VEXPARO-689211 format. One record per residue: residue in three letters; x, y, z of N, C-alpha, C in turn. Coordinates in steps of 0.2 Angstrom, whole numbers, padded with zeros to 4 digits, always signed. Example, Ala and Ser with C-alpha at 12.3 -4.5 7.8 and 13.67 -1.06 7.14 Angstrom:
Ala+0066-0028+0039+0062-0022+0039+0066-0016+0039/Ser+0064-0011+0035+0068-0005+0036+0064+0000+0039/
This chain:
Unk+0390+0105+0310+0396+0102+0314+0394+0102+0321/Unk+0398+0097+0325+0397+0096+0332+0398+0102+0335/Unk+0394+0104+0341+0396+0109+0345+0403+0109+0348/Unk+0406+0114+0349+0413+0114+0352+0413+0115+0359/Unk+0415+0111+0363+0415+0112+0371+0421+0115+0373/Unk+0422+0117+0379+0428+0120+0382+0433+0115+0385/Unk+0431+0109+0386+0435+0104+0389+0439+0100+0384/Unk+0443+0103+0380+0447+0100+0375+0455+0101+0377/Unk+0459+0097+0374+0466+0098+0375+0469+0104+0372/Unk+0473+0108+0376+0476+0114+0373+0481+0112+0368/Unk+0482+0116+0363+0486+0115+0358+0483+0112+0351/Unk+0477+0110+0352+0473+0108+0346+0468+0113+0344/Unk+0467+0114+0338+0462+0118+0335+0455+0115+0337/Unk+0451+0118+0342+0445+0115+0344+0440+0114+0338/Unk+0440+0118+0332+0436+0117+0327+0438+0110+0323/Unk+0445+0109+0323+0448+0103+0320+0445+0097+0324/Unk+0445+0097+0330+0443+0091+0334+0435+0090+0334/Unk+0432+0096+0333+0424+0095+0332+0423+0091+0325/Unk+0427+0093+0320+0427+0090+0313+0429+0082+0314/Unk+0434+0081+0318+0436+0074+0319+0431+0070+0323/Unk+0427+0073+0327+0422+0069+0331+0416+0068+0326/Unk+0415+0072+0321+0410+0071+0316+0412+0066+0311/Unk+0419+0066+0310+0421+0061+0305+0421+0054+0308/Unk+0423+0054+0315+0423+0047+0318+0415+0044+0318/Unk+0410+0049+0319+0404+0046+0319+0402+0044+0312/Unk+0404+0047+0307+0402+0045+0300+0406+0039+0299/Unk+0412+0038+0300+0416+0032+0299+0413+0026+0302/Unk+0410+0026+0308+0407+0021+0312+0400+0020+0311/Unk+0397+0023+0306+0389+0023+0305+0387+0016+0303/Unk+0383+0012+0306+0380+0006+0304+0373+0007+0301/Unk+0371+0002+0297+0364+0003+0294+0358+0004+0300/Unk+0360+0000+0306+0355+0000+0311+0356+0006+0315/Unk+0353+0012+0313+0353+0018+0318+0347+0022+0316/Unk+0345+0026+0321+0340+0031+0320+0341+0037+0325/Unk+0338+0043+0323+0338+0049+0327+0332+0049+0332/Unk+0334+0051+0339+0329+0051+0344+0330+0058+0348/Unk+0327+0063+0346+0327+0069+0349+0334+0072+0350/Unk+0338+0072+0345+0345+0075+0345+0350+0069+0347/Unk+0348+0063+0349+0352+0058+0350+0352+0053+0344/Unk+0359+0051+0342+0360+0046+0337+0360+0039+0340/Unk+0355+0035+0339+0355+0029+0343+0356+0023+0338/Unk+0362+0020+0339+0365+0015+0335+0364+0008+0338/Unk+0362+0003+0334+0361-0004+0337+0363-0009+0333/Unk+0369-0009+0331+0372-0014+0326+0374-0020+0331/Unk+0373-0026+0328+0375-0032+0332+0382-0034+0332/Unk+0386-0029+0329+0394-0030+0329+0397-0029+0335/Unk+0404-0030+0335+0408-0029+0341+0409-0022+0343/Unk+0410-0017+0338+0412-0011+0340+0406-0007+0344/Unk+0408-0005+0350+0403-0001+0354+0401+0005+0350/Unk+0405+0008+0346+0404+0015+0343+0397+0013+0338/Unk+0396+0007+0336+0391+0006+0332+0385+0003+0335/Unk+0385+0003+0342+0379+0000+0346+0379+0004+0352/Unk+0378+0010+0352+0377+0015+0357+0373+0021+0356/Unk+0372+0025+0361+0369+0031+0359+0374+0037+0360/Unk+0374+0041+0354+0379+0047+0354+0374+0053+0355/Unk+0375+0056+0361+0371+0062+0362+0373+0068+0359/Unk+0371+0069+0353+0374+0074+0349+0371+0081+0350/Unk+0364+0081+0352+0361+0088+0353+0357+0087+0359/Unk+0355+0093+0362+0351+0093+0368+0344+0090+0367/Unk+0341+0092+0362+0334+0090+0361+0329+0094+0365/Unk+0323+0091+0365+0317+0094+0369+0314+0090+0374/Unk+0315+0083+0374+0312+0079+0378+0316+0079+0385/Unk+0312+0078+0391+0316+0077+0397+0320+0071+0396/Unk+0326+0071+0400+0331+0065+0400+0327+0058+0401/Unk+0323+0058+0406+0320+0052+0408+0316+0049+0402/Unk+0313+0053+0399+0309+0051+0393+0313+0048+0387/Unk+0319+0052+0386+0324+0050+0381+0327+0043+0383/Unk+0329+0042+0389+0332+0036+0391+0327+0030+0390/Unk+0321+0031+0392+0315+0026+0391+0315+0024+0384/Unk+0314+0029+0379+0313+0028+0372+0319+0024+0369/Unk+0325+0026+0371+0331+0023+0369+0331+0016+0371/Unk+0330+0015+0378+0330+0008+0381+0326+0003+0377/Unk+0320+0006+0374+0315+0002+0371+0319-0001+0364/Unk+0323+0004+0361+0326+0002+0355+0331-0004+0356/Unk+0335-0003+0361+0340-0008+0363+0337-0014+0365/Unk+0331-0014+0369+0328-0020+0371+0325-0024+0364/Unk+0322-0020+0359+0320-0023+0354+0326-0027+0349/Unk+0332-0023+0350+0338-0026+0346+0341-0031+0350/Unk+0339-0033+0356+0342-0038+0361+0349-0036+0362/Unk+0350-0030+0363+0357-0027+0365+0357-0023+0372/Unk+0362-0023+0375+0363-0019+0381+0363-0012+0379/Unk+0360-0008+0383+0360+0000+0382+0366+0003+0384/Unk+0369+0006+0380+0376+0010+0381+0375+0017+0378/Unk+0378+0021+0382+0379+0029+0380+0386+0030+0380/Unk+0388+0034+0374+0395+0036+0373+0395+0043+0376/Unk+0400+0045+0380+0401+0051+0383+0407+0054+0381/Unk+0407+0060+0377+0413+0064+0375+0412+0071+0377/Unk+0417+0075+0376+0417+0082+0378+0411+0086+0374/Unk+0409+0082+0368+0404+0085+0364+0397+0083+0366/Unk+0396+0079+0371+0390+0076+0372+0385+0081+0375/Unk+0378+0081+0374+0373+0085+0376+0368+0082+0379/Unk+0365+0084+0384+0367+0090+0388+0374+0090+0391/Unk+0378+0095+0392+0384+0095+0394+0385+0091+0401/Unk+0380+0091+0405+0381+0087+0411+0378+0080+0411/Unk+0378+0077+0405+0375+0071+0404+0379+0065+0408/Unk+0385+0066+0408+0389+0061+0412+0387+0061+0419/Unk+0387+0067+0422+0385+0067+0429+0378+0065+0431/Unk+0373+0066+0426+0366+0064+0427+0366+0056+0427/Unk+0370+0053+0422+0370+0046+0422+0374+0043+0428/Unk+0379+0046+0431+0382+0044+0437+0377+0044+0442/Unk+0373+0049+0443+0368+0050+0448+0363+0044+0448/Unk+0362+0042+0442+0357+0036+0440+0361+0029+0441/Unk+0367+0029+0443+0371+0023+0444+0372+0019+0438/Unk+0373+0023+0432+0376+0019+0426+0383+0018+0427/Unk+0386+0012+0427+0393+0011+0427+0397+0014+0421/Unk+0403+0017+0423+0407+0020+0418+0412+0014+0415/Unk+0412+0013+0409+0417+0008+0406+0421+0011+0401/Unk+0426+0007+0399+0430+0008+0393+0432+0015+0391/Unk+0437+0018+0395+0440+0024+0394+0444+0024+0388/Unk+0443+0029+0383+0446+0029+0376+0450+0036+0375/Unk+0455+0036+0372+0458+0042+0369+0458+0042+0362/Unk+0456+0049+0360+0456+0051+0353+0463+0054+0352/Unk+0467+0051+0348+0474+0054+0346+0474+0057+0339/Unk+0477+0063+0339+0477+0066+0332+0484+0068+0330/Unk+0486+0067+0324+0492+0069+0321+0490+0074+0315/Unk+0494+0080+0316+0493+0086+0311+0499+0086+0307/Unk+0504+0081+0307+0510+0082+0303+0511+0076+0298/Unk+0506+0074+0294+0507+0068+0290+0513+0069+0285/Unk+0515+0075+0283+0521+0076+0279+0527+0072+0282/Unk+0527+0071+0288+0533+0068+0291+0533+0061+0291/Unk+0528+0058+0289+0527+0051+0290+0530+0047+0284/Unk+0534+0042+0285+0538+0039+0280+0534+0033+0277/Unk+0535+0031+0271+0532+0025+0268+0536+0019+0268/Unk+0535+0015+0273+0540+0009+0274+0539+0003+0269/Unk+0544+0000+0267+0543-0007+0264+0541-0012+0268/Unk+0538-0017+0266+0537-0023+0270+0543-0026+0272/Unk+0543-0029+0278+0549-0032+0281+0551-0038+0276/Unk+0557-0040+0277+0559-0046+0272+0555-0052+0274/Unk+0552-0055+0269+0548-0061+0270+0541-0060+0270/Unk+0539-0054+0271+0532-0052+0272+0530-0048+0265/Unk+0523-0047+0264+0521-0043+0259+0515-0040+0261/Unk+0514-0034+0258+0507-0030+0258+0502-0033+0254/Unk+0496-0033+0257+0490-0036+0253+0484-0031+0254/Unk+0481-0029+0249+0475-0025+0250+0469-0029+0250/Unk+0464-0028+0255+0459-0032+0256+0452-0028+0255/Unk+0447-0032+0253+0440-0029+0252+0437-0029+0259/Unk+0431-0027+0259+0427-0026+0265+0426-0033+0268/Unk+0424-0037+0265+0421-0044+0268+0428-0048+0270/Unk+0433-0047+0266+0439-0051+0267+0443-0048+0273/Unk+0442-0041+0274+0445-0038+0280+0441-0040+0286/Unk+0434-0039+0286+0431-0041+0292+0432-0048+0294/Unk+0433-0053+0289+0435-0060+0291+0441-0060+0294/Unk+0446-0056+0291+0453-0057+0294+0454-0054+0301/Unk+0451-0048+0302+0451-0045+0309+0447-0049+0314/Unk+0442-0052+0311+0438-0056+0316+0442-0062+0317/Unk+0445-0065+0313+0450-0071+0314+0455-0070+0319/Unk+0458-0064+0319+0463-0062+0323+0461-0061+0330/Unk+0455-0058+0331+0452-0056+0337+0448-0062+0340/Unk+0447-0067+0336+0443-0073+0338+0435-0071+0339/Unk+0433-0066+0335+0426-0064+0335+0421-0069+0333/Unk+0415-0069+0335+0410-0074+0333+0408-0072+0326/Unk+0405-0077+0322+0404-0075+0315+0399-0070+0314/Unk+0394-0069+0319+0389-0064+0318+0392-0057+0318/Unk+0397-0056+0323+0400-0050+0323+0404-0048+0317/Unk+0407-0053+0314+0412-0052+0308+0407-0050+0302/Unk+0401-0053+0302+0396-0052+0297+0393-0045+0298/Unk+0392-0043+0304+0389-0036+0305+0395-0031+0303/Unk+0401-0032+0305+0407-0028+0303+0407-0027+0295/Unk+0407-0033+0292+0407-0032+0284+0401-0028+0282/Unk+0395-0029+0284+0389-0025+0282+0391-0018+0283/Unk+0393-0016+0289+0394-0009+0291+0399-0006+0286/Unk+0405-0010+0284+0410-0007+0280+0407-0006+0273/Unk+0403-0011+0270+0400-0011+0264+0395-0005+0263/Unk+0392-0003+0268+0387+0002+0268+0389+0009+0271/Unk+0395+0009+0273+0398+0015+0276+0397+0021+0271/Unk+0395+0027+0274+0395+0033+0270+0402+0036+0268/Unk+0407+0033+0272+0414+0035+0271+0418+0029+0268/Unk+0422+0030+0263+0425+0024+0260+0431+0022+0265/Unk+0432+0015+0265+0437+0012+0269+0442+0009+0264/Unk+0448+0009+0266+0454+0005+0263+0457+0001+0268/Unk+0458-0006+0266+0461-0010+0271+0467-0013+0268/Unk+0472-0015+0273+0478-0017+0271+0480-0023+0276/Unk+0484-0028+0274+0486-0033+0278+0494-0034+0277/Unk+0497-0037+0282+0504-0040+0281+0504-0047+0281/Unk+0506-0051+0276+0506-0058+0277+0513-0061+0275/Unk+0514-0067+0278+0521-0070+0277+0520-0073+0270/Unk+0525-0072+0267+0525-0075+0260+0526-0082+0260/Unk+0529-0085+0264+0530-0093+0264+0524-0097+0265/Unk+0520-0095+0269+0513-0098+0270+0507-0094+0270/Unk+0507-0088+0269+0502-0083+0268+0498-0082+0275/Unk+0502-0083+0280+0499-0082+0287+0498-0074+0288/Unk+0492-0072+0291+0491-0065+0292+0494-0063+0299/Unk+0498-0058+0298+0502-0056+0304+0499-0049+0307/Unk+0497-0045+0303+0494-0039+0305+0489-0036+0300/Unk+0484-0032+0302+0480-0029+0297+0477-0022+0300/Unk+0475-0018+0296+0472-0012+0298+0468-0008+0292/Unk+0465-0003+0293+0461+0001+0288+0461+0008+0290/Unk+0459+0012+0285+0458+0019+0286+0452+0021+0282/Unk+0449+0026+0285+0443+0029+0282+0445+0037+0281/Unk+0444+0039+0275+0446+0046+0273+0440+0050+0271/Unk+0439+0056+0275+0434+0060+0273+0437+0067+0272/Unk+0438+0069+0266+0441+0075+0264+0448+0075+0266/Unk+0450+0080+0270+0457+0080+0272+0458+0077+0279/Unk+0453+0073+0281+0454+0069+0287+0454+0062+0286/Unk+0459+0059+0290+0459+0051+0289+0459+0048+0296/Unk+0455+0043+0297+0455+0039+0303+0458+0032+0302/Unk+0462+0030+0307+0465+0023+0307+0460+0019+0311/Unk+0458+0013+0309+0453+0009+0312+0456+0002+0312/Unk+0454-0002+0317+0455-0009+0318+0462-0011+0316/Unk+0467-0008+0319+0474-0010+0318+0475-0015+0323/Unk+0478-0021+0321+0478-0027+0325+0484-0031+0323/Unk+0488-0033+0327+0494-0038+0326+0493-0044+0329/Unk+0494-0050+0326+0494-0056+0329+0498-0057+0335/Unk+0496-0060+0340+0500-0061+0346+0507-0063+0345/Unk+0508-0068+0341+0515-0071+0341+0520-0066+0337/Unk+0517-0061+0333+0521-0056+0329+0521-0049+0332/Unk+0519-0048+0339+0520-0042+0342+0527-0041+0344/Unk+0528-0034+0345+0535-0032+0347+0540-0032+0341/Unk+0538-0032+0335+0542-0032+0329+0542-0026+0325/Unk+0538-0021+0328+0537-0015+0324+0532-0016+0318/Unk+0528-0021+0318+0523-0022+0312+0518-0017+0312/Unk+0515-0015+0318+0510-0010+0318+0512-0003+0316/Unk+0518-0001+0318+0520+0005+0316+0521+0005+0308/Unk+0524+0000+0305+0525+0000+0298+0518+0000+0295/Unk+0513-0004+0297+0507-0004+0294+0503+0003+0295/Unk+0504+0006+0301+0500+0013+0301+0503+0018+0297/Unk+0510+0017+0296+0514+0022+0292+0511+0021+0284/Unk+0511+0015+0282+0509+0013+0275+0502+0016+0274/Unk+0497+0015+0279+0490+0017+0278+0490+0025+0278/Unk+0494+0028+0282+0494+0035+0282+0497+0038+0276/Unk+0502+0035+0273+0505+0038+0267+0500+0037+0261/Unk+0496+0032+0261+0491+0031+0256+0486+0036+0256/Unk+0484+0037+0263+0478+0042+0264+0481+0049+0262/Unk+0487+0051+0264+0490+0057+0262+0490+0058+0254/Unk+0492+0053+0251+0492+0053+0243+0485+0055+0240/Unk+0480+0053+0244+0473+0054+0242+0471+0061+0244/Unk+0475+0065+0248+0473+0071+0250+0472+0073+0258/Unk+0473+0068+0262+0472+0068+0269+0478+0073+0272/Unk+0476+0077+0277+0481+0081+0280+0482+0081+0287/Unk+0476+0078+0290+0476+0077+0298+0473+0070+0299/Unk+0476+0066+0304+0474+0060+0305+0472+0059+0312/Unk+0468+0054+0313+0465+0053+0320+0464+0046+0321/Unk+0464+0044+0328+0462+0036+0329+0460+0036+0336/Unk+0457+0030+0338+0454+0029+0344+0457+0023+0348/Unk+0460+0024+0354+0464+0019+0357+0462+0018+0364/Unk+0461+0012+0367+0460+0011+0374+0465+0015+0378/Unk+0463+0019+0383+0467+0023+0387+0473+0019+0391/Unk+0471+0013+0392+0476+0008+0396+0480+0004+0391/Unk+0480+0005+0385+0484+0002+0380+0490+0006+0379/Unk+0495+0006+0384+0501+0010+0384+0506+0008+0378/Unk+0506+0002+0377+0510+0000+0371+0508+0003+0365/Unk+0502+0002+0363+0499+0005+0357+0499+0013+0357/Unk+0498+0016+0362+0499+0023+0362+0506+0026+0361/Unk+0511+0021+0364+0518+0023+0362+0520+0023+0355/Unk+0517+0018+0352+0518+0017+0345+0515+0023+0341/Unk+0509+0025+0343+0506+0031+0339+0509+0037+0341/Unk+0512+0038+0347+0516+0044+0348+0522+0045+0344/Unk+0525+0039+0343+0531+0039+0339+0530+0040+0331/Unk+0523+0040+0329+0521+0041+0323+0519+0049+0322/Unk+0519+0052+0328+0517+0059+0328+0510+0061+0331/Unk+0507+0056+0333+0500+0057+0336+0501+0059+0344/Unk+0496+0063+0346+0495+0065+0353+0488+0065+0355/Unk+0487+0064+0362+0481+0064+0365+0477+0071+0363/Unk+0471+0070+0361+0467+0076+0360+0461+0077+0364/Unk+0457+0071+0365+0452+0071+0370+0450+0064+0372/Unk+0446+0063+0377+0444+0056+0379+0437+0055+0378/Unk+0435+0049+0378+0428+0048+0379+0427+0041+0383/Unk+0422+0040+0385+0420+0033+0389+0413+0031+0387/Unk+0411+0026+0390+0404+0024+0390+0401+0023+0396/Unk+0394+0024+0396+0390+0022+0402+0385+0017+0400/Unk+0385+0012+0404+0381+0006+0403+0375+0006+0408/Unk+0369+0005+0404+0363+0005+0409+0363-0001+0414/Unk+0361+0001+0420+0362-0004+0425+0357-0009+0425/Unk+0359-0015+0427+0355-0021+0427+0352-0022+0434/Unk+0345-0024+0435+0341-0025+0429+0338-0018+0427/Unk+0336-0017+0421+0333-0011+0418+0326-0010+0420/Unk+0325-0007+0426+0318-0005+0428+0316+0001+0425/Unk+0310+0003+0427+0308+0010+0425+0313+0016+0426/Unk+0314+0020+0421+0319+0026+0422+0316+0031+0427/Unk+0319+0032+0432+0317+0038+0437+0317+0045+0434/
């Protein structure tokens, strides 16, 4: 299990949050990854940064400069920018400060929100004129890619990651019955009694109608019926509208993470 740090939100079981961090790593595992002296280096060509970054899981034995250089070579070979994900669980514990001193820009603040009261979540019907549709991995990757306007290569990488994931995903969409238009979609990954919500997205013309809340509730109830008892999700810290939706469903901020981007140009690591 991930080492438990001290800088977690009060009111949550720190052991539960450590399990959730592990579950999030498992759910986002791409086939393109390798271990490097305690660091999990991921280099998927997909959109999700979780699948194309370094997760500093353990301290390891090599000096930081050597590890950065070795990881940089992996990203260079994959023709991807080098990114490190910084969480309260990152090792060494002062890694963020060390990268700040090396002038690695901080980007994309994210909140991990947790719900420990799945019994209170209702199972909503589809709104009038809409219908639920279960989607397979490729169909879901294509659907979410269409909504986001993602390049084909990113959608293909997403589908590959879902197909090969060590944690099973289930995907759901809301479509308009009259013309089959996709209005919202999302998926969950369940690992034992933990369930994570991923890729929840509503088409821009359909926002503000409560579709995301209905979709999330439906996904959570399905996962609960399969044995889930605790739920988590990851959301942009600045997305106040989405965070409000999740709070109304019973989620609360548990901890945050962000990324550090290797400075350009990438010269020799000092």
